[in-house]
N, C-alpha and C positions, 0 to 999 in steps of 0.2 A: 504494500500500500504506500502511496505517495505521502510523505510527511506534510503536515499542515504547517505552513510557514507564515511568518509575519510578512505581509505583502504591501501594506498601505497604512499610513498614519494620518488620521483626520483631526484637525484642530477646529475650534470654534473661533469666530471673529465677530466683533461688534460693528466693524466697518471694513468691508472687503477692499475698498480702494486704498485706505490707509495701510491695511495689512499687506497688500501686494506691493505697495510702494516701499514699505519698510524692508520686507524680505528681499526685494529686488536690489535695493540700494545697499543693504548690509551684506548680502550673501550671493547676489547674482542669480537668484531663483527666477524661473520663467513660469508664466501662468497661462492656463486655458480656462476660459469662462464657460460654465454650463448653466446659463440663466443668471438672474440677478441675485441668487442666494447661494451659489456654489462656484468654486474654482479649484482646479487641481494645480499642483506645482511640480516642477521638474528641476533638474540640475542641483538636487539637494543630497543625492546619495541614496535616497529611498523615495518611492512614490508616495504622494500624499495630497491632501486638499484642505481647504478652509470652507466651513459652513457658516453662513450668516446666522446670527442669533441676536435677539433683543434681550435675552435673559442675562443676568450676571453670570460670569464664567467662574466656576469653582474648580472644575476638572475639565480643562479644555482639550484634552487629547483622547482620541479614540484609536486604539490599535486594531487594525483590520487584518485578519488571517485569511488565507486562501485555501479552499478545499474543493475538489471536483464533485463531491456528493453532499450537497447541503443537508438533505434529510437524514442521511446516515450520521454525519457529524453532529447534527442537532440532537439526535437521539442519544449519541454517546455523551454529549455535554450534559443533558438532563439526567441520564443514568449515573453520571459521576458526581451529581450534586449541584450542577449549574442551574441557573434560572433564566429562562427566555424572557427578555424584557421588551423585545420588539420582534414580532414574528416575521417570517420570510416575506420580503417585498421586492418588487422589481425597481430597477433604476437603469439609466442609460449604460449599457455595457454588461448587465447581468442581474443577479439577485443576491440578497443578503439578509441576515438576521442579526440581532444583538442579544447578548447574554451577559449575565453577571456570574463571576466565579464565586466560590464559597466565601471569599473575603469581601465581596461587594464591588470588585473591579469590573467595569463594563468594557467588553470587547465586542467585535463583530466578526462574522465569517461571511465571505462572499464567494461566488462562483460565476464564471462566464458561461457555464453550461446550463 
């Protein structure tokens, strides 16, 4: 079986324009917009994105794992004591779900299949 790997890191942003300007000027990251509430970044060493939010940011990072079989890995996560906090949903490029580990850390798993 293929290992589940960290594939994407997602941050929250209260202002995408300022966020993109900051990371571009500071680190040379490049951005691709996916509508007014989301952008991905590249040239950072790992794939990732920023999601617009109007809420206060307390834990602004979402680690996203990749797996080819979402339903199988979702079952394994729940059997191991994880809690599904956002069920499988579609987005441009694939599908994903969010879960919390037994310590309360929220992560996501996505698949392009």
